[in-house]
C-alpha positions as CSV (number, residue, x, y, z in Angstrom):
1,M,0.0,0.1,0.0
2,R,1.1,3.8,-0.3
3,F,1.4,5.8,2.7
4,I,2.8,9.4,3.5
5,N,6.0,9.3,5.2
6,H,8.0,12.3,6.7
7,D,11.5,13.4,7.5
8,E,11.7,14.5,11.2
9,K,14.6,17.1,10.2
10,Q,12.4,18.9,7.8
11,G,8.8,18.5,9.5
12,P,5.6,18.7,7.6
13,T,7.3,20.2,4.5
14,S,8.9,17.0,4.0
15,L,5.7,14.7,3.5
16,H,6.1,12.3,0.5
17,I,4.6,9.1,-0.7
18,E,6.2,5.8,-0.1
19,E,5.0,2.0,-0.2
20,C,4.9,-0.5,2.6
21,E,2.9,-3.6,3.5
22,V,-0.6,-3.5,4.5
23,P,-0.9,-3.6,8.4
24,S,-1.5,-6.8,9.9
25,Y,-4.4,-6.9,12.5
26,N,-6.1,-9.2,15.1
27,P,-9.6,-9.8,13.7
28,E,-10.7,-10.6,17.3
29,V,-10.4,-7.0,18.6
30,E,-9.3,-5.0,15.3
31,R,-10.6,-4.1,12.0
32,L,-8.9,-2.8,8.8
33,I,-10.2,0.3,7.0
34,R,-9.4,1.3,3.3
35,V,-8.8,5.0,4.0
36,E,-10.8,7.5,1.7
37,A,-10.0,10.7,3.7
38,T,-8.1,11.8,6.8
39,A,-7.3,15.1,8.6
40,V,-4.6,17.3,9.9
41,N,-4.1,17.8,13.7
42,R,-1.6,19.6,15.8
43,A,-0.3,16.1,16.8
44,D,0.3,15.3,13.2
45,L,2.6,18.3,12.7
46,L,4.4,17.6,16.0
47,Q,5.1,14.1,15.1
48,S,6.4,14.9,11.5
49,M,9.0,17.1,13.4
50,G,9.9,14.5,15.9
51,K,8.4,16.2,18.8
52,Y,5.3,13.9,19.4
53,P,6.3,10.2,19.3
54,P,3.6,7.6,19.0
55,P,2.9,5.5,21.8
56,Q,5.1,2.2,22.1
57,G,3.9,-0.5,19.7
58,V,2.1,1.9,17.3
59,T,3.2,2.6,13.7
60,N,5.4,5.6,13.0
61,I,2.8,6.6,10.1
62,I,1.1,9.7,11.2
63,G,-2.7,10.3,11.2
64,L,-5.0,10.0,14.1
65,E,-8.5,9.8,12.4
66,C,-9.9,8.9,9.1
67,S,-12.9,7.7,7.1
68,G,-13.3,5.1,4.7
69,Y,-14.7,1.5,3.7
70,L,-14.5,-1.4,6.2
71,V,-12.8,-4.5,5.3
72,D,-14.5,-7.8,6.0
73,P,-12.3,-9.6,8.6
74,Q,-13.3,-13.0,7.3
75,T,-12.7,-12.5,3.7
76,N,-10.3,-9.4,3.8
77,Q,-12.3,-7.8,1.0
78,V,-13.3,-4.2,1.0
79,T,-16.9,-3.9,1.7
80,G,-19.4,-1.0,1.0
81,E,-19.8,-0.2,4.7
82,K,-18.8,3.4,5.3
83,V,-17.1,4.2,8.7
84,M,-15.0,6.8,10.6
85,A,-12.5,6.1,13.2
86,L,-10.3,7.3,15.9
87,V,-6.8,5.6,15.6
88,S,-3.5,5.4,17.6
89,G,-1.7,6.3,14.2
90,G,-1.3,5.2,10.7
91,A,-4.3,7.2,9.0
92,Y,-2.0,8.8,6.4
93,A,-2.0,5.5,4.5
94,Q,-4.3,3.6,2.1
95,Y,-5.1,1.2,4.8
96,V,-5.2,1.5,8.6
97,K,-5.9,-0.9,11.6
98,V,-8.2,0.4,14.4
99,H,-9.8,-1.3,17.5
100,K,-13.3,-2.3,16.6
101,D,-14.8,-0.2,19.5
102,H,-13.4,3.0,17.8
103,L,-15.5,2.6,14.7
104,M,-18.3,4.7,13.9
105,Q,-20.7,4.5,11.1
106,L,-20.9,7.4,8.6
107,P,-24.2,9.5,9.0
108,K,-26.0,9.0,5.7
109,N,-25.8,12.7,4.6
110,M,-22.0,13.1,5.4
111,D,-19.3,12.6,2.9
112,F,-15.8,11.2,3.6
113,A,-13.9,14.5,3.7
114,T,-16.2,15.8,6.3
115,S,-16.5,12.7,8.4
116,A,-12.8,12.4,8.6
117,A,-12.5,15.5,10.8
118,I,-14.9,14.4,13.3
119,P,-13.1,11.7,15.5
120,E,-10.3,13.6,16.9
121,A,-11.4,17.2,17.2
122,W,-15.2,17.0,17.5
123,I,-15.2,14.1,19.8
124,T,-12.5,15.8,21.9
125,A,-14.7,19.0,22.0
126,Y,-17.8,17.2,23.1
127,Q,-16.1,15.3,25.9
128,L,-14.6,18.5,27.1
129,L,-17.8,20.7,27.0
130,H,-20.3,18.2,28.0
131,K,-18.6,15.1,29.9
132,I,-16.2,17.3,32.0
133,A,-17.4,20.8,32.0
134,K,-20.8,19.9,31.9
135,I,-21.9,23.0,30.2
136,K,-25.6,24.6,31.0
137,E,-27.8,26.5,29.0
138,G,-27.3,30.3,29.5
139,E,-23.6,29.8,30.7
140,T,-20.6,31.5,29.4
141,A,-17.6,29.6,28.2
142,L,-14.2,31.2,27.7
143,I,-12.5,29.3,24.8
144,L,-8.7,29.7,24.5
145,A,-7.0,28.9,21.1
146,A,-10.5,29.4,19.7
147,A,-9.6,29.3,16.1
148,S,-8.1,25.9,16.4
149,G,-9.6,22.6,15.4
150,V,-11.0,21.8,18.9
151,G,-11.7,25.4,19.6
152,T,-14.0,26.1,16.5
153,C,-15.8,22.8,17.5
154,L,-16.3,24.0,20.9
155,I,-17.8,27.3,19.6
156,Q,-20.2,25.6,17.6
157,L,-21.1,22.9,20.4
158,C,-21.6,26.0,22.9
159,K,-24.0,27.6,20.5
160,Y,-26.0,24.3,19.9
161,A,-26.2,23.9,23.8
162,G,-27.5,27.5,24.4
163,A,-24.4,28.7,26.0
164,S,-22.4,31.9,25.0
165,S,-18.8,31.7,24.2
166,I,-16.0,34.2,24.4
167,A,-13.1,33.4,21.8
168,V,-9.5,34.2,22.6
169,S,-7.2,34.1,19.8
170,S,-4.2,35.9,18.3
171,S,-5.6,37.9,15.4
172,Y,-8.9,39.7,14.3
173,D,-9.1,37.6,11.3
174,K,-9.3,34.5,13.4
175,L,-11.7,36.1,15.7
176,Q,-14.1,37.1,12.9
177,R,-14.1,33.5,11.8
178,C,-14.9,32.4,15.5
179,K,-17.9,35.0,15.3
180,E,-19.1,33.5,12.0
181,L,-19.2,30.1,13.9
182,G,-21.2,31.5,16.6
183,S,-19.0,33.1,19.3
184,F,-20.7,35.9,21.4
185,D,-17.4,37.9,21.8
186,G,-13.7,37.6,21.1
187,I,-10.5,38.9,22.5
188,N,-7.2,39.3,20.8
189,Y,-4.6,38.4,23.4
190,K,-1.8,40.2,21.5
191,Q,-3.6,43.4,21.9
192,F,-5.0,42.5,25.3
193,P,-2.3,40.4,27.1
194,V,-4.2,40.8,30.3
195,F,-7.4,39.4,28.6
196,S,-8.9,38.7,32.2
197,E,-9.9,42.5,32.2
198,R,-11.8,42.1,28.8
199,V,-13.6,39.1,30.2
200,K,-14.9,40.8,33.3
201,L,-16.0,43.7,30.9
202,I,-17.9,41.2,28.6
203,T,-19.6,39.5,31.5
204,D,-20.4,42.6,33.7
205,G,-17.9,41.5,36.2
206,E,-19.2,38.0,36.6
207,G,-16.4,36.0,34.9
208,A,-16.7,32.9,32.7
209,D,-18.6,29.7,34.0
210,V,-16.5,27.5,32.0
211,I,-12.9,27.9,30.8
212,L,-11.7,25.5,28.1
213,D,-7.7,25.7,28.3
214,P,-5.2,24.1,26.0
215,V,-2.5,26.6,27.0
216,M,-2.0,26.5,30.6
217,G,1.3,28.0,31.5
218,T,1.5,31.5,30.0
219,F,-2.3,32.1,30.5
220,F,-2.6,30.6,33.9
221,N,-2.8,33.6,36.1
222,C,-5.2,35.4,33.6
223,N,-7.4,32.3,33.8
224,L,-7.4,32.6,37.6
225,E,-8.8,36.1,37.1
226,C,-11.6,35.1,34.7
227,L,-13.2,32.4,36.9
228,A,-16.8,32.9,38.0
229,M,-18.2,31.7,41.1
230,D,-18.7,27.8,40.9
231,S,-17.0,27.7,37.6
232,R,-15.1,24.8,35.8
233,W,-11.6,25.2,34.3
234,V,-10.8,22.3,31.9
235,I,-7.0,22.1,30.9
236,Y,-6.5,19.8,28.0
237,G,-3.0,21.1,26.7
238,F,0.2,22.8,27.7
239,M,0.8,24.8,24.4
240,G,2.0,27.7,26.8
241,G,4.3,25.6,28.9
242,I,3.8,23.4,31.9
243,K,5.5,25.7,34.6
244,I,3.7,28.5,36.4
245,R,5.3,31.5,38.3
246,E,3.8,33.2,41.3
247,A,0.2,32.0,40.9
248,N,-2.1,33.0,43.7
249,M,-4.1,29.9,44.2
250,M,-6.1,31.6,47.0
251,K,-8.3,33.1,44.1
252,L,-9.8,29.8,43.9
253,M,-11.1,30.0,47.3
254,N,-12.7,33.3,47.0
C-alpha cells in the first residue's frame, strides 16, 4: 500500500509518498479500513517534526483519524460499509487498523472528507464541554486557542447547547471566523495580554462559568482572574508551557 512518510529533520514540508505492507491486525479485536480521507491535527505536525512520538508499539505513520470503507475480517475484502474512526496512528495511508470499538458509522448525509475530521477534534470538544465541564444553557464559556480545530468545534457546540462563548485568539481575522461560527464575543490576546480585564467587562464583572484551556502556563494567572463563582476550568493542553510562576491559588477560594 501507499502511505505518506516524513523526515523529522524537515517537518511537515517533507511529506512524501512511499510504499509498505498493509498492516496486519487481530480480527478478534481490530478491524482494517481502506482509507478515503484523513485530517490534519496539531499532533500530526508535531510528530512530523519528531516532537510527538507515537505510543510504544504503534506505527510511525502519522494520522489520528480517518474515514473509509470497512474491510471484512473474514474475507479481507473491502465492503461497502462506510465508517470513520479514531486511531492511534497510521491514518496517512491507504489502509489502517483500528480497535473495533473505535469505529463509527458514517451518517447518511455526510461525505468522507467531512467525516474524517470528526473523531479527533469533534469528539474531544464534545467530551470537554459536556462530559467534563458539563456546560449548561445560559452559561458563558471562555475558549482559548479558539480558532484551532478543537476550539472551532467548541464554539459551535456551545451555541448548540444554548451557551455563550468568548473566543480568545491571536488575530482579528481568526476572531472574525470564530464569530461567524457562533462566538458571542472575542479577545485578541496580543492586543490585550491581560485578557481577564476584557472577560470581566464582557461578563459584567461575573467572569466565565467554564474555561476551556489548551494553553495553561502563560495564561494561567489570567485564567485565575476570569473564573466566575462555581466555575469549571478544564485544562487539556500545555501549549504555553507546564510551569507557572507566582500563581495566587487563594483566588480559587474566593
